[in-house]
C-alpha positions as CSV (number, residue, x, y, z in Angstrom):
1,M,0.0,0.0,0.0
2,R,2.8,2.4,0.9
3,R,4.4,1.8,-2.5
4,R,1.2,2.5,-4.4
5,S,0.6,5.7,-2.2
6,I,4.0,7.0,-3.0
7,A,3.4,6.3,-6.7
8,W,0.0,8.1,-6.6
9,F,1.6,11.1,-4.8
10,I,4.4,11.3,-7.4
11,I,1.9,11.1,-10.3
12,A,-0.4,13.6,-8.7
13,L,2.4,16.1,-8.0
14,A,3.8,15.8,-11.5
15,G,0.2,16.2,-12.9
16,V,-0.5,19.4,-11.0
17,A,2.9,20.8,-12.2
18,G,2.0,19.8,-15.8
19,G,-1.6,21.1,-15.7
20,I,-3.3,17.8,-15.1
21,T,-6.4,17.9,-12.9
22,P,-6.5,15.9,-9.7
23,A,-9.2,13.6,-11.2
24,A,-7.1,13.0,-14.2
25,A,-4.1,12.2,-12.0
26,D,-6.2,9.8,-10.0
27,E,-7.2,8.0,-13.2
28,L,-3.5,7.8,-14.1
29,S,-2.7,6.5,-10.6
30,A,-5.2,3.7,-11.0
31,L,-3.7,2.6,-14.2
32,Y,-0.2,2.9,-12.9
33,A,-1.1,0.6,-10.0
34,K,-1.9,-2.1,-12.7
35,I,1.6,-1.5,-14.2
36,I,3.3,-1.9,-10.8
37,A,1.5,-5.2,-10.3
38,N,2.6,-6.4,-13.7
39,P,5.1,-4.2,-15.4
40,T,5.2,-6.2,-18.6
41,D,1.4,-6.1,-19.1
42,P,1.0,-4.6,-22.6
43,A,-2.7,-3.7,-22.2
44,A,-2.1,-1.8,-19.0
45,N,0.9,0.0,-20.3
46,L,-0.9,0.9,-23.6
47,E,-4.0,2.2,-21.7
48,Y,-1.8,4.3,-19.4
49,A,0.3,5.7,-22.3
50,R,-2.9,6.6,-24.3
51,L,-4.5,8.3,-21.3
52,A,-1.3,10.3,-20.6
53,E,-1.1,11.3,-24.3
54,A,-4.8,12.4,-24.3
55,Q,-4.2,14.6,-21.3
56,G,-1.2,16.2,-23.0
57,D,1.4,14.6,-20.7
58,Y,3.6,13.6,-23.6
59,K,6.8,13.0,-21.7
60,R,5.1,10.3,-19.5
61,A,3.4,8.8,-22.6
62,L,6.7,8.7,-24.4
63,A,8.5,6.9,-21.5
64,T,5.7,4.3,-21.4
65,Y,5.8,3.6,-25.1
66,E,9.6,3.2,-24.9
67,R,9.2,0.8,-22.0
68,M,6.7,-1.3,-24.0
69,L,9.1,-1.5,-26.9
70,I,11.9,-2.8,-24.6
71,N,9.6,-5.7,-23.7
72,D,8.2,-6.1,-27.3
73,P,10.2,-4.3,-30.0
74,T,7.6,-5.2,-32.7
75,N,4.5,-3.9,-30.8
76,K,2.6,-1.9,-33.5
77,D,0.6,0.2,-31.0
78,A,3.8,1.2,-29.1
79,L,5.7,2.0,-32.3
80,A,2.8,4.2,-33.7
81,G,2.4,5.9,-30.3
82,L,6.1,6.6,-30.0
83,Q,6.2,8.1,-33.5
84,R,3.1,10.2,-32.8
85,V,4.2,11.6,-29.5
86,R,7.7,12.4,-30.8
87,R,6.1,14.6,-33.4
88,Y,4.3,16.5,-30.6
89,I,7.3,17.1,-28.4
90,E,10.0,17.4,-31.0
91,P,11.1,21.0,-31.3
92,A,10.8,22.9,-34.5
93,K,13.8,22.3,-36.7
94,T,15.2,23.6,-39.9
95,Q,17.8,21.6,-41.8
96,K,19.7,23.2,-44.6
97,T,22.0,21.3,-47.0
98,W,24.3,23.2,-49.4
99,E,26.1,21.4,-52.2
100,F,28.4,22.9,-54.8
101,G,31.1,21.7,-57.1
102,V,32.6,21.4,-60.5
103,A,32.2,18.7,-63.2
104,S,33.6,17.6,-66.5
105,E,31.1,16.4,-69.1
106,S,32.0,14.7,-72.3
107,N,28.7,15.4,-74.2
108,P,26.6,18.2,-72.6
109,L,24.4,18.5,-75.7
110,L,23.6,14.8,-75.6
111,V,24.0,14.3,-79.3
112,P,25.6,11.6,-81.5
113,P,29.3,11.9,-82.4
114,P,31.1,14.1,-83.0
115,T,30.7,15.7,-79.6
116,S,32.4,18.5,-77.6
117,S,33.2,18.3,-73.9
118,D,32.8,21.1,-71.4
119,F,33.1,22.0,-67.7
120,Y,30.4,23.3,-65.5
121,G,30.0,24.6,-62.0
122,Y,26.9,23.9,-59.9
123,G,25.3,24.7,-56.6
124,S,22.2,23.7,-54.7
125,L,20.4,24.5,-51.5
126,A,17.8,22.2,-49.9
127,V,15.8,23.5,-46.9
128,R,13.6,21.2,-44.8
129,D,11.5,22.8,-42.0
130,E,9.3,20.9,-39.6
131,R,7.2,22.5,-36.8
132,V,3.9,22.1,-35.0
133,L,1.2,24.6,-36.0
134,G,-2.3,24.3,-34.6
135,G,-1.5,21.0,-32.9
136,Q,-0.4,19.4,-36.2
137,R,3.2,18.9,-37.4
138,W,3.9,20.4,-40.8
139,R,6.9,20.0,-43.2
140,T,8.0,22.5,-45.7
141,N,10.6,21.8,-48.4
142,L,12.4,24.3,-50.6
143,N,14.9,23.4,-53.3
144,L,17.2,25.6,-55.4
145,Y,19.6,24.3,-58.0
146,G,21.7,26.0,-60.7
147,Q,24.5,25.1,-63.1
148,A,26.6,27.1,-65.6
149,Y,28.8,25.8,-68.4
150,A,32.2,27.3,-69.4
151,S,31.4,27.2,-73.1
152,T,28.0,25.6,-73.7
153,T,26.1,28.5,-72.2
154,S,22.9,27.5,-74.0
155,M,22.7,24.6,-71.5
156,D,22.8,26.8,-68.3
157,Y,20.0,25.7,-66.1
158,A,18.3,26.6,-62.8
159,T,15.3,25.4,-60.9
160,L,13.3,26.6,-57.9
161,S,10.7,24.4,-56.3
162,G,8.9,23.8,-53.0
163,D,6.0,22.1,-51.2
164,V,4.2,22.2,-47.9
165,G,2.0,19.7,-46.1
166,P,1.1,18.1,-42.8
167,I,2.6,14.9,-41.4
168,L,-0.2,12.4,-40.6
169,D,0.6,9.2,-38.7
170,I,-1.2,6.1,-40.0
171,P,-2.8,4.4,-37.0
172,G,-1.4,1.0,-36.0
173,T,1.7,1.5,-38.1
174,A,5.1,3.2,-37.9
175,T,4.3,4.9,-41.2
176,S,3.2,8.5,-41.9
177,F,1.4,10.1,-44.8
178,R,2.2,13.6,-46.0
179,P,-0.2,15.3,-48.5
180,A,1.4,18.4,-50.0
181,L,0.9,21.2,-52.5
182,G,3.9,22.3,-54.5
183,A,5.0,24.7,-57.2
184,G,8.2,25.3,-59.2
185,T,9.8,27.1,-62.0
186,A,13.0,26.7,-64.1
187,Y,15.4,28.9,-66.2
188,F,17.1,27.5,-69.3
189,D,18.9,28.9,-72.3
190,G,18.7,32.5,-71.1
191,R,14.9,32.6,-70.3
192,I,12.2,31.2,-68.1
193,Y,11.7,27.5,-69.0
194,Y,8.4,26.5,-67.4
195,G,6.1,27.0,-64.5
196,D,4.7,24.0,-62.5
197,V,2.0,23.3,-59.9
198,N,1.5,19.9,-58.3
199,A,-0.2,17.9,-55.5
200,S,1.4,14.8,-53.9
201,G,1.0,12.2,-51.3
202,L,4.1,10.8,-49.5
203,F,4.2,7.6,-47.5
204,E,7.3,7.2,-45.4
205,G,8.7,5.2,-42.5
206,Y,11.5,2.8,-41.4
207,L,11.7,-0.9,-41.9
208,N,14.5,-2.8,-40.1
209,G,16.4,0.4,-39.6
210,A,16.2,1.6,-43.3
211,Y,14.2,4.6,-44.5
212,Q,11.5,3.8,-47.0
213,W,9.2,6.0,-49.0
214,L,6.6,6.1,-51.8
215,R,5.2,9.2,-53.5
216,L,2.2,9.7,-55.7
217,R,2.1,13.0,-57.6
218,V,0.0,14.8,-60.2
219,G,0.8,18.2,-61.7
220,Y,0.4,20.7,-64.5
221,R,3.3,22.3,-66.3
222,S,3.4,25.1,-68.8
223,Y,6.5,25.9,-70.9
224,D,7.5,29.2,-72.4
225,P,6.1,29.5,-76.0
226,S,9.7,29.7,-77.4
227,F,10.3,26.1,-76.6
228,T,8.9,23.0,-78.4
229,S,6.9,21.8,-75.4
230,G,3.6,23.5,-74.6
231,A,1.4,22.8,-71.6
232,G,-0.4,19.9,-70.0
233,A,-0.7,17.5,-67.1
234,Y,1.6,14.8,-65.8
235,A,1.5,12.1,-63.2
236,D,4.1,9.9,-61.6
237,V,4.8,7.4,-58.8
238,S,8.2,7.0,-57.3
239,G,9.8,5.5,-54.2
240,K,12.8,4.2,-52.4
241,F,13.0,0.8,-50.7
242,A,16.1,-0.2,-48.8
243,I,17.7,-3.0,-46.8
244,A,20.2,-2.0,-44.1
245,N,23.1,-4.0,-42.9
246,V,23.3,-6.3,-45.9
247,F,26.9,-7.5,-45.4
248,G,27.8,-5.6,-42.3
249,D,26.6,-3.0,-39.8
250,S,27.0,0.1,-42.0
251,D,25.9,-0.7,-45.5
252,A,22.6,-0.6,-47.4
253,L,21.1,-1.8,-50.6
254,S,18.3,0.2,-52.2
255,V,16.2,0.4,-55.3
256,S,14.4,3.6,-56.4
257,P,11.8,2.9,-59.1
258,W,9.6,5.4,-60.9
259,L,6.8,5.5,-63.5
260,R,5.8,8.7,-65.2
261,W,3.2,9.8,-67.7
262,S,3.5,13.1,-69.4
263,G,0.7,14.7,-71.4
264,I,2.4,18.0,-72.1
265,S,1.5,19.0,-75.7
266,G,3.9,20.7,-78.1
267,T,5.4,21.0,-81.5
268,P,7.7,18.4,-83.1
269,D,11.3,18.6,-82.2
270,G,12.5,18.7,-85.7
271,G,14.7,15.7,-85.4
272,A,14.9,12.6,-87.7
273,T,11.4,11.8,-86.6
274,D,8.8,14.3,-85.3
275,F,7.8,14.1,-81.7
276,A,6.5,16.4,-79.0
277,T,9.1,16.0,-76.3
278,G,6.5,16.3,-73.5
279,L,4.3,13.4,-74.7
280,Y,5.7,10.2,-73.3
281,T,5.5,7.4,-70.8
282,E,8.6,6.4,-68.9
283,G,9.6,3.8,-66.4
284,G,12.9,3.0,-64.7
285,A,14.8,2.4,-61.5
286,N,18.0,3.3,-59.8
287,F,19.9,0.6,-57.9
288,E,22.5,1.5,-55.3
289,Y,24.8,-0.3,-52.8
290,A,26.5,2.0,-50.3
291,A,28.8,1.3,-47.4
292,S,30.7,3.2,-44.8
293,L,34.1,1.7,-44.3
294,N,34.9,3.9,-41.3
295,D,33.8,7.2,-39.7
296,T,35.2,9.3,-42.6
297,F,35.2,7.1,-45.7
298,G,32.2,5.7,-47.7
299,A,31.7,4.3,-51.1
300,A,28.8,3.6,-53.4
301,V,28.0,2.0,-56.7
302,N,24.8,2.5,-58.7
303,L,23.0,1.6,-61.9
304,K,20.2,3.6,-63.5
305,L,17.9,2.0,-66.1
306,S,15.0,3.7,-67.9
307,D,12.8,3.2,-70.9
308,R,10.9,6.2,-72.4
309,R,8.3,5.8,-75.2
310,Y,7.1,8.9,-77.0
311,N,3.5,9.3,-78.2
312,D,3.5,9.7,-82.0
313,I,2.3,13.0,-83.5
314,G,4.4,12.8,-86.6
315,S,5.8,9.9,-88.6
316,G,7.4,6.8,-87.3
317,S,7.9,6.0,-83.6
318,R,10.5,6.6,-81.0
319,E,11.6,4.8,-77.9
320,D,14.7,5.5,-75.8
321,W,16.6,3.2,-73.5
322,L,19.1,4.6,-71.0
323,V,21.8,2.6,-69.1
324,A,23.9,4.6,-66.6
325,P,26.3,3.0,-64.2
326,G,28.2,5.1,-61.7
327,A,30.3,5.1,-58.5
328,A,31.0,7.6,-55.7
329,L,33.5,8.1,-52.9
330,T,32.6,10.2,-49.9
331,F,35.0,11.7,-47.3
332,A,32.9,12.7,-44.4
333,N,33.6,15.6,-42.0
334,V,37.0,16.2,-43.5
335,L,36.6,20.0,-43.7
336,G,34.6,20.3,-40.4
337,P,31.5,18.8,-38.8
338,Q,28.9,17.8,-41.3
339,T,31.0,18.9,-44.2
340,D,31.8,16.3,-46.8
341,I,33.8,15.9,-50.0
342,R,32.4,13.6,-52.7
343,L,34.0,12.3,-55.9
344,S,31.6,10.7,-58.4
345,Y,31.6,9.3,-61.9
346,T,28.6,8.4,-64.2
347,Y,28.6,6.9,-67.7
348,E,25.4,7.3,-69.7
349,W,24.6,5.3,-72.7
350,N,21.3,6.1,-74.5
351,Q,20.0,3.9,-77.3
352,S,17.0,5.0,-79.4
353,S,14.9,3.9,-82.3
354,S,15.7,7.3,-83.7
355,S,19.3,7.6,-84.8
356,A,19.3,11.3,-84.0
357,H,19.0,10.4,-80.3
358,I,21.7,7.8,-79.8
359,W,24.4,9.3,-77.6
360,Q,26.9,8.6,-74.8
361,D,28.0,10.9,-72.0
362,Q,30.5,10.8,-69.1
363,I,30.4,13.0,-66.1
364,A,33.1,13.3,-63.5
365,M,32.3,15.5,-60.5
366,L,33.9,17.0,-57.4
367,S,31.3,18.0,-54.8
368,F,31.3,19.7,-51.4
369,V,28.3,19.1,-49.1
370,V,27.6,21.1,-46.0
371,R,24.7,20.3,-43.6
372,R,23.5,22.6,-40.9
């Protein structure tokens, strides 16, 4: 009795300090007595955690969910509760990733031989902000990218895009769903390239320690009239599925598939066969194996495969197949905390049913990545 009285007093005292009414503290005390009698009882722990969560006592709910997972690491209710409560108590955070570097490219125009090589510099900024607004956690993404060539200035390119949406936990799972609205624009060949609006739904979570995601998206894009593409809708589905610790404690094998339909109208491109470059269906996947050999050195190999079939609006037909193997070396934190150097190489081999679109390209890149 004395042990339970002390437990009740502690809960009541903490409840008053946290704004919990005496009646609510008494209800928590009754449930806590069940836990004392049988600490591993999942039903009693779950009921206690849910009541604490409902009363806004997130720290006590979090501790209870964590205790449940110690006894049963696969408990779906505890996993979902832990994920949900963490979103409430996690402070607002903004993560910024800068990347910049230089690259040598053997065929920037992506044309059949003869070709001319060139160098370009590039930079990007990715901002990811998460915070609770109105009792709901929201995530906002902002992405900026630009590249400029030394000689082939007609291929200078820049994009700006972003999206915003709430993070909704799926009950009974460790997965969340994030619906979002987004917009973007691009600059190419000395003028505005296109404007874009889209809506998406992202499923994300962890499986056996590896991050997994699946995104569905629909959008509408309108190109500047000076380009061959016009305006129209598009839809795609993409994802990333990974297995961690394949051969050791610090490696991962992943596949990132995608399927895209583009209904963007336009005029023929003027090549050997006439096609609107925005009318196509494409599928493909990127396969990657990455491993950290120690705290400062990592390596990865990857292979990208894709198949794009254009919708005919002129004569003949066109289908492109792309095979692109690559590799990368990363030197982590060599210039300071969260500052990496990366060396990468990609070989692209594009076959096509149209001879005007058979080409090869090689890209060697030196990159600096800074995360804050």
